[in-house]
C-alpha positions as CSV (number, residue, x, y, z in Angstrom):
1,X,0.0,0.0,0.0
2,X,1.2,3.5,-0.6
3,X,1.5,6.0,2.2
4,X,-1.4,8.1,1.1
5,X,-3.8,5.2,0.9
6,X,-2.9,4.2,4.5
7,X,-3.6,7.7,5.7
8,X,-7.0,7.7,3.9
9,X,-7.9,4.5,5.6
10,X,-6.7,5.9,8.9
11,X,-9.1,8.9,8.7
12,X,-12.0,6.7,8.2
13,X,-12.1,6.8,4.4
14,X,-12.1,3.5,2.7
15,X,-9.2,2.9,0.4
16,X,-10.0,3.4,-3.3
17,X,-10.9,0.2,-5.1
18,X,-10.8,-0.2,-8.8
19,X,-13.9,-1.1,-10.6
20,X,-13.6,-4.5,-12.3
21,X,-14.2,-4.1,-16.0
22,X,-15.8,-7.1,-17.7
23,X,-13.6,-7.7,-20.7
24,X,-14.2,-11.0,-22.5
25,X,-11.0,-12.9,-22.5
26,X,-9.8,-13.8,-25.9
27,X,-11.0,-17.3,-26.7
28,X,-8.1,-19.7,-27.4
29,X,-8.3,-20.8,-31.0
30,X,-9.2,-24.5,-31.5
31,X,-6.1,-26.2,-32.9
32,X,-7.6,-29.7,-33.3
33,X,-8.5,-29.2,-36.9
34,X,-5.0,-27.9,-37.7
35,X,-3.5,-30.8,-35.9
36,X,-5.7,-33.2,-37.8
37,X,-4.7,-31.5,-41.1
38,X,-1.0,-31.9,-40.1
39,X,-1.5,-35.6,-39.4
40,X,-3.4,-36.1,-42.6
41,X,-0.6,-34.3,-44.5
42,X,2.0,-36.6,-43.1
43,X,-0.2,-39.6,-44.0
44,X,-0.6,-38.2,-47.5
45,X,3.2,-38.0,-47.8
46,X,3.5,-41.6,-46.8
47,X,0.8,-42.7,-49.3
48,X,2.5,-40.8,-52.1
49,X,5.8,-42.4,-51.3
50,X,4.1,-45.9,-51.4
51,X,2.4,-45.0,-54.7
52,X,5.8,-43.9,-56.2
53,X,7.4,-47.1,-55.0
54,X,4.6,-49.2,-56.4
55,X,4.9,-47.4,-59.7
56,X,8.6,-47.9,-60.0
57,X,8.3,-51.5,-59.1
58,X,5.6,-52.0,-61.7
59,X,7.7,-50.2,-64.4
60,X,10.7,-52.4,-63.6
61,X,8.6,-55.5,-63.9
62,X,7.1,-54.4,-67.2
63,X,10.6,-53.7,-68.5
64,X,11.8,-57.1,-67.4
65,X,8.7,-58.7,-68.9
66,X,9.4,-57.0,-72.3
67,X,13.0,-58.2,-72.3
68,X,12.1,-61.8,-71.3
69,X,9.3,-61.9,-73.9
70,X,11.8,-60.8,-76.6
71,X,14.2,-63.5,-75.5
72,X,11.4,-66.1,-75.7
73,X,10.4,-65.0,-79.2
74,X,14.0,-65.1,-80.4
75,X,14.5,-68.6,-79.0
76,X,11.3,-69.8,-80.6
77,X,12.1,-68.3,-83.9
78,X,15.7,-69.7,-83.8
79,X,14.4,-73.2,-83.1
80,X,11.8,-72.9,-85.8
81,X,14.3,-71.6,-88.4
82,X,16.9,-74.3,-87.6
83,X,14.2,-77.0,-87.8
84,X,13.0,-75.6,-91.2
85,X,16.6,-75.5,-92.5
86,X,17.2,-79.2,-91.3
87,X,13.9,-80.3,-93.0
88,X,14.8,-78.5,-96.2
89,X,18.3,-80.1,-96.2
90,X,16.8,-83.5,-95.5
91,X,14.2,-83.3,-98.2
92,X,16.8,-81.9,-100.6
93,X,18.9,-84.9,-99.7
94,X,21.9,-82.9,-98.7
95,X,22.2,-84.4,-95.1
96,X,22.0,-88.0,-93.9
97,X,19.3,-89.5,-91.7
98,X,21.6,-89.4,-88.7
99,X,22.2,-85.7,-89.2
100,X,18.5,-85.2,-89.5
101,X,17.8,-87.1,-86.2
102,X,20.5,-84.9,-84.5
103,X,18.8,-81.8,-85.9
104,X,15.4,-83.1,-84.7
105,X,16.8,-83.8,-81.2
106,X,18.4,-80.3,-81.1
107,X,15.0,-78.8,-82.3
108,X,13.1,-80.7,-79.5
109,X,15.6,-79.4,-76.9
110,X,15.4,-75.9,-78.2
111,X,11.6,-76.2,-78.2
112,X,11.6,-77.3,-74.6
113,X,13.9,-74.3,-73.6
114,X,11.6,-71.9,-75.5
115,X,8.6,-73.5,-73.6
116,X,10.4,-72.9,-70.3
117,X,11.1,-69.3,-71.2
118,X,7.4,-69.0,-72.1
119,X,6.4,-70.2,-68.7
120,X,8.8,-67.8,-67.1
121,X,7.2,-65.0,-69.1
122,X,3.7,-66.0,-68.0
123,X,4.8,-66.1,-64.4
124,X,6.4,-62.7,-64.7
125,X,3.3,-61.4,-66.4
126,X,1.2,-62.4,-63.4
127,X,3.6,-60.7,-61.1
128,X,3.5,-57.6,-63.3
129,X,-0.3,-57.6,-63.3
130,X,-0.3,-57.8,-59.5
131,X,2.2,-54.9,-59.3
132,X,0.0,-52.9,-61.6
133,X,-3.0,-53.6,-59.4
134,X,-1.0,-52.6,-56.3
135,X,-0.1,-49.3,-58.0
136,X,-3.6,-48.5,-59.0
137,X,-4.8,-49.2,-55.4
138,X,-2.1,-47.0,-54.0
139,X,-3.0,-44.3,-56.6
140,X,-6.7,-44.4,-55.5
141,X,-5.6,-44.1,-51.8
142,X,-3.7,-41.0,-52.7
143,X,-6.6,-39.5,-54.6
144,X,-9.0,-40.3,-51.7
145,X,-6.5,-38.7,-49.2
146,X,-6.2,-35.6,-51.4
147,X,-9.9,-35.3,-51.6
148,X,-10.2,-35.6,-47.8
149,X,-7.4,-33.1,-47.3
150,X,-9.2,-30.6,-49.5
151,X,-12.5,-31.0,-47.7
152,X,-10.8,-30.5,-44.3
153,X,-9.0,-27.4,-45.6
154,X,-12.2,-25.9,-46.9
155,X,-13.9,-26.7,-43.6
156,X,-11.1,-25.0,-41.6
157,X,-11.2,-21.9,-43.9
158,X,-14.9,-21.6,-43.5
159,X,-14.7,-21.9,-39.7
160,X,-12.0,-19.2,-39.6
161,X,-14.1,-16.9,-41.8
162,X,-17.2,-17.5,-39.6
163,X,-15.1,-16.8,-36.5
164,X,-13.8,-13.6,-38.1
165,X,-17.3,-12.5,-38.9
166,X,-18.5,-13.1,-35.4
167,X,-15.6,-11.1,-34.0
168,X,-16.4,-8.2,-36.3
169,X,-20.0,-8.2,-35.1
170,X,-19.1,-8.3,-31.5
């Protein structure tokens, strides 16, 4: 207390009191929506990373499939051309029966190898198709997350605009 106030109280006068002014305390802004948007943004980043990984995996498999398919076609054509050459030589009577049988055995072996290559291509095509499905699922997840993020951003902006309008009216 100051000296003057003590004297006033000593003379029978009550000490001066300040009148309490009712001032509305500023309302703390609700940060829950901002926090949710931040979490969703992190999730969106993870989903985009997964989508990019799925796309690169799918592209790699497609490239491998193209290369294996080319190898299979070349092996099939090589076996076919050697067989046709051996048949033409046999029917033209330029090779013996034993040479023809050796050529036929070689053709059968080459045909089996080409068949194995074909099975490997079919297996790789299945894996490639699955990788493509995974990519498109990941792509849809990213699109859905983007749409949700946009909705939440619009909602937040509308809530802020409404709060600003209420503050201006008050």
